[in-house]
N, C-alpha and C positions, 0 to 999 in steps of 0.2 A: 837834124838828128836830135834824138832825145837827150843826149849828153849836153849839147849846147843849150838846149831849152832849160834843163835843170840847173846848169851853171848860171844862167841868167836869172832864173826865178827863185832859187834857194840861197839863203844866207848860211854858210857853213859855221858861223860863230867862231869858236876857237879851234874848230876842226879844220883839217886840210884836205882839199879835194885832190885825190891821187890820180896820177896818170893811169889810164885804163890799159891793162895788158891784154894780150890775146888769150884770155882764159875762157875760151868758148867751147861749147860742144854743139852738136847739130840742132839742139832744141832751144838753147838760151845763151845769153852772154851777160857778163857784168857790164852794165852801162854807166853806173855812177857809184863812186866809193869815196866817202868822207871819213877820215881817220882822226882819232884822238889818242892822247897818251893812255897807256894801259891796254893798248891793242883793241880799243873799241872802234867799231865801224858802222856807218849807216850805208847800207847796200841797196842798190836798185838793180834788179835783174830784168832784162828785156827778153820777151819771147821772140823766137826767130821764125815761128810758123803761124802765129796768130797775133792779133792786136793786143797790146798790153804787156803785163808782167807782174812783178811783185816786189815788195821792199820790206826790210826788217833791220834789226840791230844784231850785230854779231860781236863776239869776242873769241879770240883764239880759233877763228874759222868755224865757230859754232853759233847758231842762232840763239839769242837770249831774250828775244821778244816774240810775240806772235808774228806770223807771216801774213802780210796784207796784200791781197791781189787787186789789180786795177785793170780796167779795159778802156777807160777814157782818160785822156790827158787834158785836164782842165784846171781852173783855179781852185776847185774844191780839193783836187788831188794835191796840188802844191801846198795848200794850207795844212793838210794832214801830214805830209812829209816834213814841212817846216816845224810843225809841232813836235814831231819825233826828234828832229835835230836839236830843238831847244831842250827836250827832256834829257837827251844824251849829254848835252853841254852842261846841264844843271845837276848832273850826277844821279839821275833816277835809276840808271842801270848799273851803278857802281857795285852793288852787292848782289846782282843777279848771277845765279850760278849757271854754268853751261851744263848740257846733258851729261857730259863726261864727269863733271864734278858732282852732280846729283847722284849718279850711279856709284861713284866712289864713296860718297857719304853714306848712302843707304846700305852698301855692302858692309861698311864699318859698323854702322848702327845695329845691323842684324847679326854681326859676327860671322859672316860668311867667308868661305875660302874659295878662291877662284880656281877652276879646273880647265877653263877654255879661254881662248882669246879670239879677236876678230878674224885673224888669219885662218885659224882652224875652222871657225864657223863658216867662213866664205868657202873654204875648200869642201866642207861637208855639204853645204846647200848646193853648190855648183855641181858636185858629183851626183847628188840626188836628182837635180833638175835634168842632167844629161842622161842618166841611166834608168832611173825609176821615178819619173815625174808624177805618176799617178798613185804613188804610195801614200797611205794615210798617216798623218802626223798631227801633233798639237804641241804647243809650247806655252810656257808661262814666263812673264817677265818679272823682275824684282819689284816693279811698280804695281803689279796686279794683286788685288786683295784675295781673289778667288781663282781657282784653277778652271780652265775651260772644261766644258762637259761634252764637247763634240770633237771629232777628228775631221781634217780637211786635207785636200791635196795641195802640195807646194805650188803647183803651176797656177792655182787660182788665188794665191795669197798676194794681194797687191801691197799690203802694208809692209811686208818683210823686205821688199825691194828698196825701201827708203829707211829702214830701221837701223839704228846703231845696234849691232848684234851683241854688243857687250852687256846689254840689259837683259838678255835671256837667262832666266834662272835654271830652267830645264827644258829639254825637248824629248818628246816620246815619238817613236816611229813604230808603227804596227808591222809585225813580221808577216802577217797574213792579209792578203788583199782579196776582198769578196766583191764579186761583180754580179749584179742582178739584171737579167734581160726580160723585159716585159713581153709577154706572148699574147695575152688577150684578157678580157674582162673576167672570164670564167675559168681561166687557167692560171695556176700558180706560176710566178716568175721563174725563169731558169737561173740557177745559181752556179757560179763557177768560183772556186777557191784556189788562189795561187799562193804558194809558199815563197816568200821573198827573203827569208832569213839569210840564205847564203849570199845573195846579192848585197844585202845591207852589211853583213859581216865583212865582205870583201872591201867595201868602201871604208868602213871604220878602221880596218887593219891597214889599208893603204895609206891613210892619212894620220895614223896613230891617234885615233880619237878614243879617249877613255869612255867606257860605257858600262852599264849594268843591264842584265836581261831579266825581265819579270815574266816568269813562266805562267803565272795566273792570267795576266792580261795579254801575254804574247807580244810584248813590246820591248824595244830597246829604249833605255833611258840614258840620255847624255846630259850631264850636269854642267851648266855654266858656272854655278856656285852651289856650295853645299855646306 
């Protein structure tokens, strides 16, 4: 087992190898966990459906280092992991901020006021995904320097599945859905326009989501911060 191999190959320094709990899902599991004072951890995650996994440094259950993937278990991997353990032990990550801390700091620096939270964002996106997954939307995070210039469908957004939603500055949802059907090279596409305003309003009211409506753009605007 990988756990036994890592226990044999890696020196935890002043860290303590923790007993692994059953914190599994159907895709991956925590295989190795070394902890230090200050709630710093060296974590190795093992994939349950393919060879390999990944490792990283976390604090307060949030990654504070890049996430490094591996597919081969060999001496080169052990060297890289041991180097990261040395870095943790020597204090390299002591001043690294978690994503939550970075968000809080940036909100303070910009003087923004919070209007949403993770619970409301999840409720909103789950409702959209279940009821109107093809609706067009766009969002900007507080880390983005520029606003996006295109709209997209929620069901095709892979990034948002793993995103901390607390970083969303605003979300725009188009109330009009336009569909184009290609007929032929010499024939203009068939256009269908669907008014989704009522369906969107129903979701926003159901979950008490604060919003503004832009008549010019025909979009609902939900602010995470303003």
